[in-house]
C-alpha positions as CSV (number, residue, x, y, z in Angstrom):
1,M,-0.8,16.5,-4.0
2,A,2.1,15.2,-6.1
3,A,3.2,12.9,-3.3
4,L,-0.4,11.5,-3.0
5,L,-0.6,10.9,-6.7
6,C,2.8,9.1,-6.7
7,F,1.6,6.9,-3.8
8,L,-1.5,5.9,-5.7
9,V,0.6,4.8,-8.7
10,L,2.9,2.8,-6.5
11,A,-0.1,1.1,-4.9
12,L,-1.5,0.1,-8.3
13,G,1.8,-1.2,-9.7
14,G,2.2,-4.9,-10.3
15,P,4.7,-7.1,-8.4
16,G,8.3,-6.6,-9.6
17,A,7.5,-3.6,-11.7
18,E,10.1,-0.9,-11.8
19,A,9.5,2.6,-13.2
20,Q,12.5,4.3,-14.9
21,V,13.4,7.1,-17.3
22,L,15.1,5.2,-20.1
23,T,18.3,6.2,-21.6
24,L,18.6,6.1,-25.4
25,E,20.7,3.0,-25.1
26,E,18.0,1.3,-22.9
27,V,15.4,2.3,-25.5
28,Q,17.4,0.8,-28.3
29,A,17.9,-2.4,-26.2
30,L,14.2,-3.1,-26.2
31,D,12.8,-5.6,-28.8
32,W,11.4,-3.5,-31.6
33,S,11.6,-6.3,-34.2
34,G,7.9,-7.5,-34.3
35,S,4.9,-5.8,-35.7
36,I,3.5,-3.1,-33.4
37,P,-0.4,-3.2,-33.5
38,M,-2.3,-0.2,-32.4
39,K,-4.1,-1.6,-29.3
40,I,-3.8,1.2,-26.7
41,K,-6.3,4.0,-26.3
42,A,-5.6,7.0,-24.2
43,A,-7.9,9.7,-22.8
44,T,-7.9,12.5,-20.2
45,D,-11.6,12.9,-20.0
46,G,-12.8,9.3,-19.5
47,V,-13.9,8.9,-23.1
48,F,-11.5,6.8,-25.3
49,D,-13.1,7.7,-28.6
50,E,-13.5,11.4,-29.4
51,G,-14.5,12.7,-26.0
52,P,-15.1,16.3,-24.9
53,D,-11.3,17.1,-24.8
54,Y,-10.7,15.6,-28.3
55,W,-9.5,17.9,-31.1
56,Y,-10.6,16.6,-34.5
57,E,-8.8,18.7,-37.0
58,D,-6.0,21.2,-36.4
59,P,-3.2,22.5,-38.7
60,D,-0.7,21.7,-36.0
61,P,0.0,17.9,-36.1
62,W,0.7,18.0,-32.3
63,F,-3.0,18.8,-31.7
64,N,-4.6,17.2,-34.7
65,E,-6.8,14.1,-33.6
66,S,-5.5,14.2,-30.0
67,D,-6.9,14.5,-26.6
68,V,-5.7,18.0,-25.6
69,V,-5.1,19.1,-22.0
70,Q,-5.2,22.9,-21.6
71,D,-4.4,25.3,-18.8
72,V,-3.8,22.8,-16.0
73,P,-0.4,21.6,-14.7
74,A,-1.6,18.2,-13.3
75,F,-4.0,15.7,-14.9
76,V,-4.6,12.0,-15.2
77,I,-4.1,9.9,-18.4
78,S,-6.4,6.8,-18.6
79,L,-5.0,4.0,-20.8
80,Y,-7.1,1.1,-22.2
81,N,-5.5,-2.2,-23.2
82,N,-7.7,-3.1,-26.2
83,R,-6.1,-6.6,-26.5
84,Q,-7.0,-10.1,-25.4
85,H,-3.7,-10.5,-23.6
86,D,-2.3,-8.7,-20.5
87,L,0.5,-6.2,-20.8
88,D,3.4,-6.5,-18.4
89,D,4.3,-2.8,-18.4
90,L,3.6,0.5,-20.1
91,T,6.0,3.0,-21.5
92,F,5.3,6.7,-22.2
93,L,7.0,8.5,-25.1
94,M,7.1,12.2,-24.4
95,A,8.1,14.9,-26.9
96,Y,8.2,18.7,-26.2
97,K,8.6,21.9,-28.2
98,D,8.5,25.7,-27.9
99,G,9.0,26.3,-24.2
100,T,11.0,25.1,-21.2
101,F,10.2,23.0,-18.1
102,S,12.0,21.9,-14.9
103,Q,10.3,18.5,-14.5
104,I,7.6,16.3,-15.9
105,H,6.2,13.9,-13.3
106,V,4.9,10.6,-14.9
107,G,3.5,8.2,-12.3
108,D,6.2,7.8,-9.7
109,W,9.0,9.0,-11.9
110,V,10.4,12.4,-12.8
111,A,11.9,13.4,-16.2
112,A,14.2,16.4,-16.3
113,P,15.3,18.3,-19.4
114,G,18.7,16.6,-19.3
115,D,17.0,13.2,-19.7
116,F,15.6,14.0,-23.1
117,Y,17.5,13.1,-26.3
118,G,17.3,13.8,-30.0
119,N,14.8,12.3,-32.4
120,T,17.0,11.1,-35.2
121,E,18.5,8.0,-33.6
122,E,17.0,4.5,-33.6
123,P,14.3,3.6,-32.8
124,F,13.1,6.8,-34.5
125,G,14.9,6.4,-37.8
126,P,16.5,9.0,-40.0
127,A,13.1,10.7,-40.7
128,G,12.2,11.0,-37.0
129,N,9.3,8.5,-37.4
130,R,8.7,6.0,-34.7
131,P,8.1,2.3,-35.3
132,G,4.6,1.1,-35.9
133,N,3.1,4.5,-36.5
134,G,4.9,7.3,-38.4
135,E,4.5,10.8,-37.1
136,T,7.4,12.3,-38.9
137,A,6.1,15.9,-38.8
138,L,5.6,15.8,-35.0
139,Y,8.9,14.2,-34.1
140,N,11.0,16.3,-36.6
141,S,9.8,19.4,-34.9
142,A,10.4,18.2,-31.3
143,E,13.1,19.8,-29.3
144,G,13.6,16.6,-27.3
145,V,12.1,13.2,-26.7
146,V,12.2,10.6,-23.8
147,F,10.8,7.2,-22.9
148,V,9.6,6.6,-19.4
149,R,8.8,3.0,-18.3
150,I,5.9,3.3,-15.9
151,G,6.2,0.1,-13.9
152,L,2.5,-0.6,-14.2
153,G,0.9,-3.6,-16.0
154,V,-2.6,-3.6,-17.4
155,A,-4.9,-6.6,-17.9
156,A,-6.6,-7.4,-21.1
157,R,-9.6,-5.2,-21.9
158,D,-8.8,-3.2,-18.8
159,T,-7.9,0.4,-17.9
160,V,-5.3,2.0,-15.7
161,E,-4.7,5.6,-14.7
162,V,-1.4,7.4,-14.6
163,P,-1.0,10.9,-13.0
164,V,1.1,13.4,-14.9
165,E,2.3,16.9,-13.8
166,V,4.2,19.4,-16.0
167,I,6.4,21.9,-14.1
168,Q,6.4,24.6,-16.7
169,G,9.2,27.1,-17.3
170,T,9.0,29.8,-19.9
171,G,7.5,30.0,-23.4
172,A,4.4,28.3,-24.9
173,L,5.4,24.8,-24.0
174,V,3.7,21.9,-25.7
175,V,4.2,18.2,-24.5
176,H,3.0,15.3,-26.6
177,F,2.4,11.8,-25.1
178,D,2.4,8.5,-27.0
179,F,2.2,5.1,-25.4
180,Y,3.7,1.6,-25.7
181,G,2.7,-1.7,-24.1
182,L,5.4,-4.3,-23.3
183,E,5.5,-8.1,-22.9
184,G,8.8,-8.6,-21.1
185,D,11.2,-6.4,-23.1
186,E,9.3,-6.7,-26.3
187,I,7.3,-3.8,-27.7
188,A,3.9,-5.5,-28.0
189,C,1.6,-2.6,-29.0
190,S,1.2,1.1,-29.2
191,C,-1.5,3.8,-29.6
192,P,-2.8,5.0,-32.9
193,A,-2.1,8.7,-33.8
194,S,-5.8,9.3,-33.2
195,H,-5.7,8.2,-29.6
196,D,-2.8,10.1,-28.1
197,V,-2.6,13.0,-25.7
198,T,-1.1,16.5,-26.0
199,W,-0.5,19.0,-23.1
200,D,-0.7,22.7,-23.9
201,T,0.7,25.7,-21.9
202,V,-0.7,26.8,-18.6
203,C,-1.5,30.5,-19.1
204,F,-0.3,32.3,-16.0
205,P,-1.6,35.9,-15.6
206,S,0.9,38.7,-16.3
207,A,2.3,40.8,-13.5
208,T,0.3,43.8,-14.8
209,L,-3.0,41.8,-14.8
210,Q,-2.3,40.6,-11.2
211,E,-1.6,44.1,-10.0
212,T,-4.8,45.4,-11.6
213,W,-6.9,42.7,-10.1
214,S,-5.5,43.3,-6.7
215,K,-6.4,47.0,-6.9
216,I,-10.0,46.1,-8.0
217,K,-10.4,43.8,-5.0
218,V,-9.2,46.5,-2.6
219,L,-11.5,49.1,-4.2
220,F,-14.6,46.9,-3.9
221,W,-13.7,45.2,-0.6
222,F,-13.6,41.6,-1.8
């Protein structure tokens, strides 16, 4: 399934597009100098404004006003370019906390724990807030962050879909996704805090629960 999803993203990618997990130095080399309007909308349920997976108010800033994906390892993020101009490429900003993972697949690229870096260097700033839209509380509590350049452009007023899969390890892992649109190497736009995505832990059954369920099935012959 993961191979099929990766093929679909490659087929959708524009000519000359190259996906990559960016090092901190590569992130800092991007042009962050201009204003960053909030022109990207993200959703995991096909509704870009407060759909069925949207959490309105939550004391945890990671979930507050976010599309929340729960209890599934693989899903698709739809991204809408709410501009009158095309975007050359898209970049995901991922942050995680509380648990562990072996890999996070984003389109046709894979981010491993060793690819993530701290949240106090530029372009985050000393308070952990990112350019264009401060989310200090979120990024200050992150255990690691990483930028992934997708290698996929999106036309004006158009939508693209990017498959994501989280290979979870231990603990109550939470992964937050924000998004940037690029024109060349310039950061042209981002998503508002109210239109981002958060992935919550897949709840695997305990060994005791699995054993009990197996005995019940044997007892009742199903």
